[in-house]
C-alpha positions in Angstrom: 40.6 -72.4 38.1 38.0 -75.1 39.0 34.5 -74.6 37.6 31.7 -77.0 36.9 33.7 -80.1 37.7 36.7 -79.2 35.4 39.6 -76.9 35.3 39.5 -73.7 33.3 42.4 -71.4 32.4 42.6 -68.1 34.3 40.7 -65.3 32.6 38.6 -67.7 30.5 35.6 -67.3 32.8 35.2 -63.6 33.6 33.6 -62.4 36.8 29.9 -62.4 36.7 29.8 -64.5 33.4 27.3 -66.8 35.0 25.2 -64.1 36.5 23.6 -61.0 35.1 26.1 -60.7 32.3 25.3 -64.2 30.9 21.6 -63.6 30.8 21.7 -60.9 28.1 23.9 -63.2 26.0 21.3 -66.0 26.4 18.5 -63.6 25.5 20.3 -62.5 22.4 20.8 -66.1 21.4 17.1 -66.8 22.0 16.1 -63.8 19.9 18.6 -64.9 17.2 17.0 -68.3 17.1 13.4 -67.1 17.3 13.7 -64.5 14.5 13.9 -67.0 11.6 11.3 -69.2 13.3 8.9 -66.4 13.7 9.4 -65.5 10.0 8.7 -69.1 9.0 5.6 -69.2 11.3 4.3 -66.0 9.9 4.8 -67.2 6.3 3.1 -70.5 7.2 0.1 -68.6 8.7 -0.3 -66.2 5.8 0.4 -68.5 2.8 -2.4 -71.1 2.2 -0.6 -72.3 -0.9 2.5 -73.2 1.1 0.3 -75.1 3.6 -1.5 -77.1 0.9 1.7 -78.0 -0.9 3.4 -79.0 2.4 0.5 -81.1 3.4 0.4 -82.8 0.0 4.1 -83.5 0.2 3.8 -85.0 3.7 0.9 -87.2 2.8 2.5 -88.3 -0.5 5.7 -89.1 1.4 3.8 -91.1 3.9 1.9 -93.0 1.2 5.1 -93.7 -0.8 6.9 -94.9 2.4 4.0 -97.3 3.2 3.9 -98.6 -0.3 7.6 -98.9 -0.4 7.7 -100.9 2.8 4.9 -103.2 1.5 6.6 -103.8 -1.8 10.0 -104.4 -0.3 8.5 -106.8 2.2 6.8 -108.7 -0.6 9.9 -108.8 -2.7 12.0 -109.9 0.3 9.5 -112.7 1.0 9.5 -113.8 -2.6 13.3 -113.8 -2.9 13.6 -115.8 0.4 11.0 -118.3 -0.7 12.6 -118.8 -4.1 16.0 -119.1 -2.5 14.7 -121.6 0.0 13.2 -123.8 -2.6 16.2 -123.8 -4.8 18.5 -124.4 -1.8 16.4 -127.3 -0.7 16.5 -128.8 -4.1 20.2 -128.3 -4.4 20.9 -129.8 -1.0 18.6 -132.8 -1.5 20.6 -133.6 -4.7 23.9 -133.2 -2.9 22.8 -135.5 0.0 21.7 -138.1 -2.6 25.1 -137.9 -4.3 26.9 -138.3 -1.0 24.9 -141.4 -0.1 25.4 -142.9 -3.5 29.2 -142.3 -3.3 29.3 -144.0 0.1 27.4 -147.0 -1.3 29.7 -147.2 -4.3 32.8 -147.0 -2.1 31.5 -149.8 0.1 30.8 -152.0 -3.0 34.3 -151.6 -4.4 37.7 -152.8 -3.3 40.3 -150.6 -1.9 44.0 -151.0 -1.3 45.0 -153.4 1.5 41.6 -155.3 1.4 43.3 -158.6 0.6 45.9 -158.3 3.4 43.5 -157.7 6.3 40.5 -159.6 5.0 38.1 -156.6 5.5 35.9 -155.2 2.8 35.4 -151.4 2.6 37.2 -148.1 2.6 39.6 -147.5 5.4 40.9 -144.0 4.5 37.7 -142.0 5.0 39.6 -138.7 5.1 40.5 -138.9 1.4 37.1 -140.0 0.5 35.5 -137.1 2.4 37.8 -134.6 0.8 37.0 -135.9 -2.6 33.3 -135.8 -1.7 33.4 -132.1 -0.6 35.5 -131.2 -3.6 33.2 -132.9 -6.1 30.0 -131.5 -4.6 31.4 -127.9 -4.3 32.7 -127.9 -7.9 29.3 -127.2 -9.3 28.4 -124.4 -6.9 31.2 -121.9 -7.0 29.9 -118.6 -5.5 26.4 -120.2 -5.1 26.9 -122.2 -1.9 29.6 -123.6 0.4 30.0 -127.1 1.8 31.0 -128.1 5.3 31.5 -131.6 6.6 31.8 -132.1 10.4 32.2 -135.1 12.6 29.2 -136.5 14.4 29.1 -136.4 18.2 28.3 -140.2 18.1 31.6 -141.0 16.6 34.0 -138.1 16.8 37.0 -140.3 15.9 35.9 -140.4 12.3 37.4 -137.0 11.7 39.9 -136.8 14.6 39.5 -136.5 18.3 38.1 -133.3 19.8 37.8 -131.5 16.5 41.3 -132.2 15.3 42.5 -130.9 12.0 44.4 -134.0 10.8 43.5 -135.9 7.7 40.3 -137.0 9.4 39.5 -133.4 10.5 36.5 -131.2 9.3 36.2 -130.4 5.6 35.0 -127.1 4.1 34.9 -125.5 0.6 36.1 -122.0 0.0 37.2 -119.7 2.8 34.4 -120.7 5.2 35.2 -121.0 8.9 33.4 -124.3 9.4 33.1 -124.3 13.2 31.8 -120.7 13.4 29.5 -120.9 10.4 27.4 -123.8 11.6 25.1 -122.9 14.6 25.4 -125.3 17.5 21.6 -125.7 17.8 21.6 -127.0 14.2 24.3 -129.5 14.9 22.4 -130.7 18.0 19.2 -131.1 15.8 21.1 -133.2 13.4 22.4 -135.4 16.2 18.9 -136.0 17.4 17.3 -136.7 14.0 18.6 -138.0 10.7 16.2 -135.9 8.8 17.2 -132.8 6.8 17.2 -129.6 8.9 17.6 -126.0 7.9 18.2 -122.7 9.7 19.0 -119.1 8.8 22.3 -117.9 10.0 25.5 -116.1 9.1 28.6 -117.4 7.3 31.9 -116.4 8.8 34.8 -116.2 6.2 38.5 -116.3 6.9 38.9 -112.6 6.4 36.4 -111.9 9.1 33.5 -110.9 6.9 30.0 -112.4 7.5 27.2 -113.1 5.1 23.6 -113.9 5.8 22.8 -117.4 4.6 20.4 -120.4 4.6 22.1 -123.4 6.2 20.8 -126.9 5.3 22.3 -130.0 6.9 21.8 -133.8 7.2 23.5 -136.6 9.1 24.9 -139.2 6.8 27.2 -142.3 7.0 30.6 -142.7 5.5 31.8 -145.9 3.7 32.8 -147.4 7.0 29.3 -146.8 8.4 30.4 -144.0 10.8 28.0 -141.0 11.0 29.0 -137.5 9.9 27.2 -134.2 9.2 27.1 -132.5 5.8 26.0 -128.9 5.5 25.0 -126.7 2.5 25.5 -123.0 3.1 23.7 -120.8 0.7 24.6 -117.1 1.0 22.1 -114.3 0.2 24.5 -112.2 -1.8 22.5 -112.1 -5.0 19.2 -111.7 -3.2 20.6 -108.8 -1.2 21.8 -107.1 -4.4 18.4 -107.7 -6.0 16.7 -106.3 -2.9 19.0 -103.3 -2.8 18.3 -102.6 -6.5 14.6 -102.8 -5.9 14.8 -100.5 -2.8 16.9 -98.0 -4.7 14.5 -98.1 -7.6 11.5 -97.6 -5.3 13.3 -94.7 -3.5 14.1 -93.0 -6.7 10.6 -93.5 -8.0 9.1 -92.4 -4.6 11.1 -89.1 -4.6 10.1 -88.4 -8.2 6.5 -89.1 -7.4 6.5 -86.9 -4.2 8.2 -84.1 -6.1 5.7 -84.5 -9.0 2.7 -84.5 -6.7 4.1 -81.4 -4.9 4.5 -79.6 -8.3 1.0 -80.7 -9.3 -0.4 -79.5 -6.0 1.4 -76.2 -6.3 0.0 -75.7 -9.8 -3.5 -76.7 -8.9 -3.6 -74.5 -5.7 -2.1 -71.7 -7.6 -5.0 -71.7 -10.0 -7.4 -71.3 -7.0 -5.3 -69.1 -4.8 -4.3 -66.6 -7.5 -7.8 -65.2 -8.0 -8.3 -65.2 -4.2 -5.2 -63.2 -3.7 -6.2 -60.9 -6.5 -9.6 -60.4 -4.8 -7.8 -59.7 -1.5 -5.6 -57.0 -3.2 -8.6 -55.5 -5.0 -10.5 -55.4 -1.7 -7.7 -53.6 0.0 -7.6 -51.0 -2.8 -11.3 -50.6 -2.5 -11.0 -50.1 1.2 -8.3 -47.5 0.5 -10.8 -45.5 -1.7 -9.7 -46.7 -5.1 -13.3 -47.6 -6.1 -12.5 -48.1 -9.8 -10.4 -51.3 -9.2 -11.8 -54.5 -10.7 -10.7 -58.2 -10.9 -9.5 -59.7 -14.2 -12.0 -62.4 -15.3 -11.1 -65.1 -17.8 -13.1 -68.2 -18.6 -16.5 -69.4 -17.4 -15.7 -71.6 -14.5 -16.5 -71.1 -10.8 -13.5 -68.8 -10.3 -14.7 -66.7 -13.2 -18.2 -66.4 -11.8 -16.7 -65.4 -8.5 -14.7 -62.7 -10.2 -17.8 -61.5 -12.0 -19.8 -61.4 -8.8 -17.0 -59.5 -7.1 -16.8 -56.9 -9.9 -20.6 -56.5 -9.7 -20.4 -56.0 -6.0 -17.6 -53.5 -6.4 -19.5 -51.6 -9.0 -22.6 -51.4 -6.9 -20.6 -50.3 -3.9 -18.9 -47.6 -6.0 -22.2 -46.4 -7.2 -23.7 -46.2 -3.7 -20.6 -44.6 -2.2 -20.5 -42.0 -4.9 -24.2 -41.3 -4.3 -23.7 -41.0 -0.6 -20.6 -38.8 -1.1 -22.6 -36.6 -3.4 -25.5 -36.4 -0.9 -23.1 -35.7 1.9 -21.4 -33.0 -0.1 -24.8 -31.4 -0.9 -25.8 -31.6 2.8 -22.5 -30.0 3.9 -22.9 -27.3 1.2 -26.5 -26.7 2.2 -25.6 -26.4 5.9 -22.6 -24.1 5.1 -24.6 -21.9 2.7 -27.6 -21.7 5.1 -25.4 -20.8 8.0 -23.6 -18.1 6.1 -26.8 -16.7 4.6 -28.5 -16.6 8.0 -25.8 -14.5 9.5 -26.8 -11.3 7.9 -30.5 -11.4 8.9 -29.5 -12.7 12.3 -27.2 -9.7 12.7 -30.1 -7.4 11.8 -32.4 -9.2 14.2 -29.7 -9.0 16.9 -29.5 -5.3 16.5 -33.3 -4.9 16.7 -33.5 -7.3 19.7 -30.9 -5.4 21.6 -32.8 -2.2 21.1 -36.0 -3.8 22.2 -34.3 -5.5 25.2 -32.7 -2.2 26.3 -36.2 -0.5 26.3 -38.0 -3.4 27.9 -38.6 -1.5 31.1 -41.0 0.8 29.2 -43.2 -2.1 28.1 -46.0 -3.8 29.9 -45.0 -7.1 31.7 -46.0 -9.4 28.9 -44.1 -7.4 26.3 -41.1 -7.1 28.6 -41.0 -10.9 29.1 -41.3 -11.4 25.4 -38.3 -9.2 24.8 -36.3 -11.2 27.3 -37.3 -14.5 25.7 -36.5 -13.1 22.3 -32.9 -12.2 23.4 -32.4 -15.6 25.0 -33.6 -17.6 22.0 -31.5 -15.3 19.7 -28.4 -16.1 21.7 -29.2 -19.8 21.4 -29.8 -19.4 17.6 -26.5 -17.7 17.2 -24.7 -20.4 19.1 -26.4 -23.0 16.8 -25.3 -21.2 13.7 -21.7 -21.0 15.1 -21.7 -24.7 15.8 -23.1 -25.5 12.4 -20.4 -23.5 10.7 -17.7 -25.2 12.8 -19.1 -28.7 12.0 -19.2 -27.8 8.3 -15.5 -26.8 8.5 -14.7 -30.2 10.1 -16.7 -32.0 7.5 -14.9 -30.1 4.7 -11.5 -30.8 6.3 -10.9 -27.0 6.5 -10.3 -26.9 10.3 -6.7 -25.8 11.1 -4.8 -26.3 14.4 -3.0 -23.3 15.8 -0.9 -25.1 18.4 1.4 -23.3 20.9 2.7 -24.2 24.3 -0.2 -23.9 26.7 -0.6 -24.5 30.4 -3.8 -26.3 30.8 -4.2 -25.0 34.3 -4.9 -21.5 32.8 -7.5 -23.0 30.5 -9.2 -24.9 33.3 -9.2 -21.7 35.4 -11.0 -19.7 32.6 -13.5 -22.5 32.0 -14.4 -22.8 35.7 -14.7 -19.0 36.0 -17.2 -19.0 33.2 -19.2 -21.9 34.6 -19.3 -20.6 38.2 -22.6 -18.8 37.9 -24.3 -22.0 36.5 -22.7 -24.1 39.2 -24.0 -21.8 42.0 -27.5 -22.0 40.6 -27.3 -25.8 40.5 -25.6 -26.0 44.0 -22.4 -27.7 42.7 -18.8 -27.0 43.6 -15.7 -27.5 41.6 -12.9 -29.7 43.0 -9.5 -29.5 41.2 -6.7 -32.0 41.5 -3.3 -32.1 39.9 -2.8 -28.4 39.5 0.2 -28.1 41.8 2.6 -28.2 38.9 2.5 -27.0 35.3 0.6 -29.1 32.8 2.0 -27.8 29.5 1.3 -29.1 26.0 1.4 -27.8 22.5 -2.3 -27.2 21.9 -4.8 -24.8 20.4 -6.0 -23.0 23.6 -9.2 -21.9 22.0 -10.2 -25.4 21.0 -9.1 -26.9 24.3 -11.1 -24.3 26.2 -14.2 -25.1 24.0 -13.8 -28.8 24.8 -13.5 -28.3 28.5 -16.3 -25.8 28.6 -18.6 -28.4 27.1 -17.5 -31.0 29.5 -17.8 -28.8 32.6 -21.2 -27.4 31.6 -22.6 -30.9 30.9 -21.2 -32.1 34.2 -23.0 -29.2 36.1 -26.2 -29.7 34.2 -26.3 -33.5 34.8 -24.5 -33.5 38.2 -27.7 -33.3 40.3 -26.1 -30.5 42.5 -23.2 -32.6 43.6 -19.5 -31.8 43.4 -17.7 -31.6 40.0 -14.2 -33.0 40.0 -11.6 -31.8 37.5 -8.3 -33.7 37.3 -5.1 -32.7 35.4 -2.2 -35.0 34.8 0.9 -35.3 32.6 3.2 -38.1 31.8 4.6 -40.4 29.2 4.3 -37.8 26.4 0.7 -37.0 27.1 -1.5 -34.6 29.1 -5.0 -35.3 30.2 -8.0 -33.5 31.8 -10.9 -35.5 33.3 -14.2 -34.0 34.4 -16.2 -36.2 36.9 -19.7 -35.7 38.0 -21.9 -37.8 40.4 -25.3 -37.3 38.7 -27.5 -39.5 36.7 -24.6 -41.2 34.9 -24.8 -43.1 31.6 -26.5 -46.4 30.8 -24.6 -49.3 29.2 -23.9 -48.5 25.6 -24.5 -44.7 25.9 -20.8 -43.9 26.3 -20.3 -44.7 22.6 -23.3 -42.6 21.5 -22.9 -39.6 23.6 -20.7 -37.9 21.0 -23.3 -38.3 18.2 -24.7 -35.1 16.8 -28.0 -34.0 18.5 -28.0 -37.1 20.8 -29.5 -36.7 24.2 -29.5 -39.4 27.0 -33.0 -38.3 28.2 -35.0 -36.4 25.5 -37.6 -35.4 28.1 -35.0 -33.7 30.3 -35.0 -29.9 30.2 -31.9 -28.2 28.6 -31.4 -25.4 31.1 -28.3 -24.0 29.4 -29.9 -23.8 26.0 -27.3 -26.0 24.3 -27.4 -26.8 20.6 -26.8 -30.6 20.8 -23.5 -30.3 18.9 -21.1 -29.5 21.7 -19.7 -33.0 22.3 -19.6 -33.6 18.5 -17.4 -30.6 18.1 -15.4 -31.4 21.1 -14.5 -34.9 19.8 -13.5 -33.3 16.5 -11.3 -30.8 18.3 -9.6 -33.7 20.2 -9.0 -35.6 17.0 -7.5 -32.5 15.4 -5.0 -32.5 18.2 -4.2 -36.2 17.6 -5.8 -37.1 20.9 -8.8 -38.8 22.5 -12.1 -37.7 24.1 -13.6 -40.7 25.9 -16.6 -41.2 28.2 -17.4 -43.5 31.1 -20.5 -43.7 33.2 -22.7 -45.9 35.3 -26.4 -45.5 36.0 -26.9 -43.4 39.2 -23.1 -43.3 39.8 -22.2 -40.3 37.6 -19.9 -40.1 34.6 -16.4 -39.1 33.7 -15.2 -37.5 30.4 -11.4 -37.6 29.7 -9.5 -35.5 27.2 -6.1 -36.8 26.3 -3.7 -35.1 23.9 0.0 -35.5 23.2 2.4 -33.0 24.8 4.0 -32.3 21.5 1.8 -31.5 18.5 1.8 -34.4 16.1 3.5 -36.7 18.6 2.4 -40.3 19.2 -0.1 -41.0 21.9 0.4 -44.4 23.7 -1.8 -43.9 26.7 -3.4 -41.5 29.2 -2.0 -40.5 32.5 -5.6 -40.6 34.0 -7.6 -43.8 34.1 -10.9 -43.6 32.2 -12.9 -45.3 35.0 -12.4 -43.4 38.2 -11.2 -45.0 41.4 -14.5 -44.3 43.3 -16.7 -46.1 40.8 -19.1 -48.7 42.2 -17.2 -51.6 40.7 -13.8 -50.5 42.1 -15.3 -49.7 45.5 -16.9 -53.2 45.5 -13.6 -54.8 44.5 -11.7 -53.0 47.2 -14.4 -53.7 49.9 -14.8 -50.0 50.7 -18.1 -48.6 52.1 -20.5 -47.3 49.6 -20.2 -43.7 50.8 -16.4 -43.5 50.8 -13.9 -43.1 48.1 -12.5 -46.2 46.4 -8.8 -47.1 46.9 -8.4 -49.8 44.3 -5.8 -49.5 41.6 -6.8 -47.6 38.5 -7.6 -49.4 35.2 -4.6 -48.0 33.5 -1.1 -47.1 34.9 -1.4 -43.6 36.6 1.7 -41.9 35.3 0.8 -38.3 36.0 0.3 -36.3 39.2 -2.2 -38.3 41.2 -5.0 -36.9 43.1 -7.2 -38.2 45.9 -10.9 -39.1 45.2 -13.4 -36.2 45.5 -15.7 -35.2 48.3 -19.3 -36.1 47.6 -22.1 -33.6 47.9 -23.7 -35.4 50.8 -20.8 -34.4 53.1 -18.5 -37.5 52.8 -15.0 -36.2 52.6 -12.5 -37.5 50.1 -9.4 -39.3 51.2 -6.9 -36.7 49.8 -5.9 -33.4 51.3 -4.9 -32.0 47.9 -8.6 -31.4 46.9 -9.5 -27.7 46.9 -12.7 -25.9 46.0 -11.9 -23.5 43.2 -14.2 -20.4 43.3 -14.3 -17.3 41.3 -12.9 -15.3 44.3 -9.8 -17.7 44.6 -8.9 -17.3 41.0 -9.8 -13.7 40.6 -12.2 -12.3 38.0 -10.6 -11.8 34.6 -13.7 -11.3 32.4 -17.2 -12.6 31.9 -18.4 -16.0 30.9 -17.4 -17.2 27.4 -20.2 -19.2 25.7 -19.2 -22.4 23.8 
């Protein structure tokens, strides 16, 4: 089987191995490689001691390397200079000895001088051999000698580099022709001065050694020129340099490790109190206000610990004071609310009697009886809300969750708010009620939340339509209430759930609310493990969204209804839609529930969806009177 320019055995490359089946393997490999890297990166980010020690080690290593290179360079230069001076002195002495021996040979008589009538040495080969042997005898292992013929008179040592008795001479196991550079031989031919050059000695066993080569052109007893070379190998210098480098490396490693240990100890003395302060801060944040740092000594760290302990002590004192004050306030509210219920009940009975007999009174007294009953209703609502808030503050609120279809809850809320909507000129539009929207919830609390939202929407809706959306998906259910009234200014969406907060204090409260409805509603949502969120824009209305998990206690990862509606001004502007029509841009969050079309405005502009329906009391059927929140 041919694959990728080579043959593979059958069955080795399975079908689809290079396609979708190979990608999971590659992803597994990437995850396997990234897992330890992510752990190391996380440790690097979280551990300042590790970063400081690592930085110290790296900088120390860099300094040691630079110093080592400088020292080695200086030692190498010193060794080379000393070797060069000693070699020059040794070679100068050897050249002087060679010249003296040639002069002495010329001045003496040799065998055969009387027969041919010539004066001098005829057998220069024996003389040269003796010369090389004598000069090399004092430098065993220190230098080598090489004698070569001169290009001016090659016959002195044989023709064309011959190896006869007049051939080249060398001491030791040096390869004479390969060890002497040609450029040095050429320099000697051009000048009789002493010349030197760095090169490599080639031995008979094939090994090479770095060396300093010094040569000079001389004359033999017959007056013929020849070249004499001193070859000084750098064996001892290389050994000395290796020893110095090894010593520096050992000392450098020791210094780097020592500096790393010192840095670790020094940083530990600083980081340990900081880590202790971090742990104590976490415990203080968790409510363990009695935790304190251990302080030893009188240095800066000790003063930091003392200041931290003073701060913790003051915080504990203030928090305990605030807790005691809050506890007293909650107890006061609870006690007052309970104590007022008995007289309020008595006043209620008397007010009912007076209200039933109001037709017998004069107009002023009759109107007073009606106002008395209305304000008494509001006072009872305020007491009920105060009692509920006190239960939330005391942590005594309990959730009675059971499977509930939110469509039924919405129906009851809209039936109760229908009279108020008729007076204000608003209509209710419901979306997403085609299929069940079931969740494990406390129906009483959910109904109270939705009643507050719907009543607020009617009151601030300026007579326009009120849109109610239901959706379910991804383990959550949501109900959103949208109005097209005055809306919310920037920053008011976060304050709208504060107790007794009002967007416009001068605005009349036609429904006689207590100012605690949304505060109780958000507590009810939190009790379900859900969210109650608000969005609004000035003059463009607002939307309140309740999101709870479908299963009591389940996780809540998102809402099936976007917080910002699709027909907001920003979304309509992004989609390029006319100002009077519904927006069609994508929602801010993924819409995972039953989608609904945008609502119909009160000015007559129809929404884009045919699912919108006006829910009136006659459609749902009357199942009881209005339930006050």
